[in-house]
N, C-alpha and C positions, 0 to 999 in steps of 0.2 A: 430130206430127212431119212434116217435109216429105218424108221418105223412109223406107221400111222396109228394114232391113238383115238379110239372111239370114246370121247369124253362122256357120252351119255351113260356109259356103264358106271361112271364114278360120281356124276353130278345129279342130284335130285333136290332142287329147290334149296340148296345151301345146307341141308342136313341129310345124311344118309345113315340108315340103320343096317348094320352088318351082323347077321346071326348065323353061326355055323355049328356043325356037330361037335361034340365034346371029344377031346383027345387027352387021355390021362397023363399025369406026370408023376414021377417017382419021389422027388425030393420033398420030404415032409415039411421043411421050412418054407417051401414055396407053394405047398398044396392048398393053402387057404386063399391064395390069390389066383384069379379074381373070384370074389364071392358074389359079385353082382355085375350089372352093366358097367362098361368102361366108357367114359367120355374122353374123346380125343379132340381137344380144342385146337383148331387151326387158326392162327392169328392173321391170316391173309384171306382175301376173298375166294369164293368158289370159282373153279375153272382155271386157276393159275397153277404154276408148277408146285408150289407148296401144298395146295389143296389136293392135287392129284396124287402126290406122294402120300399124304395122310390117308387118303381113301384106299389106295392100293395096299399099303402096309397094314392099315387098320383091318382090311378084309382078311389078310393072311393071319393076323393075330387072333381075330375072332374065330377063324377056322381051327386054330390050334388049341385055344383055351376053352372053347365051348360057351363063351359068353358073348352077348351083344356088344359091339363096339359102335358107338354113335359119334360120327364126325360132325362137329359144330364149327361153323365159321364165325369168328369173332374178330373181324378186321378193324383197323383204325390205329392212328398214332404210331405208324411204323411198327405194328405188331404189339405195342405196349398194352392195349386194352385186353386182348386175350391172354397175354402173358401174366398180367397182374391178377387176373381171375384164377389162373392155375396156381400162382404163388400163394393165394389165400386158401386154396382147397385143402381138404383133409389129406394128409400125407400117407395114403394107404395104397397108392398105385392105381386107383380107379379114376383119376383125372390126369390126363397126359397132355402135354403141349407139343404141337408140331409147328416149328417156326424156322427162322433163318439167322445167320450171323449178325445181320443188322440189329435184330432184336436182342440177341444174346450178348453182343459186344458194343455196337455203336451207340445204342440209346443212352448208355451211361455218360456219353460225351456230349451228345446233341440235345439231351433233355434234362431240364432241372429236376423234374419229378416224374419219372417214368411210371411210378407206382409199384416198383419192385426193385430189389437189389439182387442181381443175378447170382452173386457169389454167396449171399446169405439165405436167399429164398428158394433157389432152384438147384437141381442136380441134373447135369447133362447125362443122358443115357446112351444114345447112339446118334451118330451123324453121318451124313452123306457128303463127302468132300466136294467142293464146288468144281465146276468145269471151268476151263479157261475162257475168259471173256474176250471177245473179238474187238479189235480196233479196225474200223472200216472207214475208208476214205471215198469221197465223191470222185468218180473217175476224172472229172475236169481238173482236179488238183495234180494229177500225174503221180500221186504218191503210191509206191508199191513196197516200200521198206521204211523202217524207222528213220534211217538216214535221210530218205526222201522227205519224210514228214518234217523233220527238224529244219531242213533246208527250205521247205515250203513255208513253214511258220516264220522263219527269219526274213524271208523275202517279202511275204505278203503283209506282214505287220499285224494283221488281224486274222484270226482263225475262229470260225464258228464250230466249236467242239461241243457236241451234245452229250449230256449225261441224263440218267433217268431219275436223279434226285440230288439235292444238296447233301453232302456228306457220304455219298455213295462211293463205290470203288472207282467208277470213272472220274468222279470229282477229285479223288485223291491221286489218281493217275495223272491228271492234268497238273496238279500241284507238284508232284514229284518230277515230272518231265520239265516243268518250268524251272525248278531248282537246279537240276543237273545241267540243262542246256542253255540256261539264261534266257528263256523264252518269257513271253508275257501273254499267254493264252488265257482268255476269259471264258470259263465254261458256261454253257447255256443249259439251264436246268429245266427238265420236263417233269411232269407228274406221271412217271412210269415209262416203261420201254416202248409201249405201243405208240404213244404220240411222238416219242423221240424218233423212232424209225419212220414214222409218217413224215416228219420234218426232213429226214434224209431222202425219202422218196420224192418229196416235193422240190428237192434241190436247195433248201435253205440252210443246210448244214454242210460244212466241209468234211467233218469227221464225226463219227459217233462210236460209242463203245457199249457193248451189251452182249447178251447170250447168243450162242449159235442158233438156237431154235427160233428166237424172236427175230433174228436178223434175216431170216430166209426170204421174207418179202422183198428186201432190198437186194440181196445177193442173186436171187433167181431172176430178177428183172434187170440185172446188170446196172443197177444204180449205185453200186458200191463195190469197192475192192478191199479185201482183207489184207492188211499189211503187217499185222502182228497180233499175238494173243498175249493176254496179261501175264499169266504166271506158269501155265502148263499147256502143253500142246493139246490140240483137239484131234481125236482120232479121225474124224471125217475130213480134216484138212491137214494132214501130217506135214506137208511141205512148208506150212506157215510157221516161222520161228517165233519164239517167245520174246518179250521185251528184254529179259536178261541175255538171251542168246544174241540179241542185236546191240548189246552194249549198255542197256539201262542198268543202273547199279543200285537203285533204292531197295532196301529190305522189303518194302511193301510189295515189290514184284515177285516175292517168294511166297506170298500167302494167297489162298484161293477162296476163303470163305466156306460156308457149308449150310446145309439144311439138316434138321434133325429134331430129336425128341428130348424133352426134359420133364421132370416130375418135381413136386414140392420137396424141399430140402430134407425133411425128416423121414422120407419114404424109406422103409427097411431095405438094407442092401441086398438081401436075397431077392426081393421083388425087382429092384433095379437091375440086378444081374440077369434075372429071368427075362425081363422085358428087352434088355440088350441082346440076349441070345435070340429072341424071337425076331428082332429087327434084322439081325445078321442072317438068320435062316430064311427070312422072306426074300433075300436077294435071288434065290433060285426059283421063286414062284413066277410063272409065265406072265401074269398081269403086272407084277412088280418090274420084271425085266423089260416089259414093253414101255413102261413109264420111264425107266432109267435110260433106255435106248432113245426114246423120243427126245429127251432133254440132254442127251449126251452126258450122263452123270455116272460117277463111279458107284459101286455098291456101298451100302451102309457098313460101318465098322463097329467093333465092339467097344465096351465101356472103357477099358484101359486105353485103347488107341484113341478113342474120342477125347478123353480128358487130356491126353498127352498133346493131341493136336490143338486143343483149346488153349492150353497153357503156353504152347509154342507160338501161336499166332496172336494171342491176346495183346501182348505188349507192343507188337509191331502195328497192329490196327490202331491201338490207342495213341501211340506216338505219332503216327501219320495223321490221324484225325485231329488231334490237338494242334498239330502244326498248321492246320488249315485256318486256325483262329476263329472257328465258329463260336458264336455265343449261344450257350444252351437256351432253348426256348421252353 
């Protein structure tokens, strides 16, 4: 990895309080915010990528506005528990959600009652576009390109393809590759990336798909060969081509997902704009840059760019997810 991250600086029993000196702002419309402590609810567990982003950006925000930022982990139900709590909060900018595109997009397809309506209850503020996910093959397969993989899948008849959850990007990737190439791959769903990559290390999987950082245990032990990345190239492995570059044609291979922040829907726009500005400004902070480098992520983008990305990727995610035929639970 390009950077080593001391997680102890960010993790403290699931809740961290961040208090920094006051830095004044000029715009009167935004001067009243924040007037008290800010709660940043992370809808995933402490220690993971989303949590570390929440803490790094939260620390920067606290430094700039002079108010305490408390990061609270409220995991469960694919992010729906923490998200529903934010959706019900007072829309004054003092309760912020940090979550991922699964929460913002996929839950409406895979859950009957997620407890919130993304479009009616929440406003996206700023997001960090996702990094390209790696497709990694067990060396015994001999797969080094997408073409190799298709040939292997046709010849073997059965491919053990690991995903980190049903309805995830790897699950949809299997579905889209099956459609284009006439394959019959049955995905093997794990409860998270860690056990999936453990399956790869143990040799029980032919292929697995996940993040660059989480895959390091497999790659560094020579138990896996990267033969493609999902939608965008990864700087650390620039020679590995994307699925579209290797002939995959599904629109799903043009989306990357994201992590980022949202607030209750009726939050005043000046507050939303100020918060988005702070997220973008945080990109230059050394601690934030260290987290981004560790997970090979792009910097946070502004409010307009965020919502343009959301509107562009939303229908593609929804179409691909519904084509899986999953029954909402």
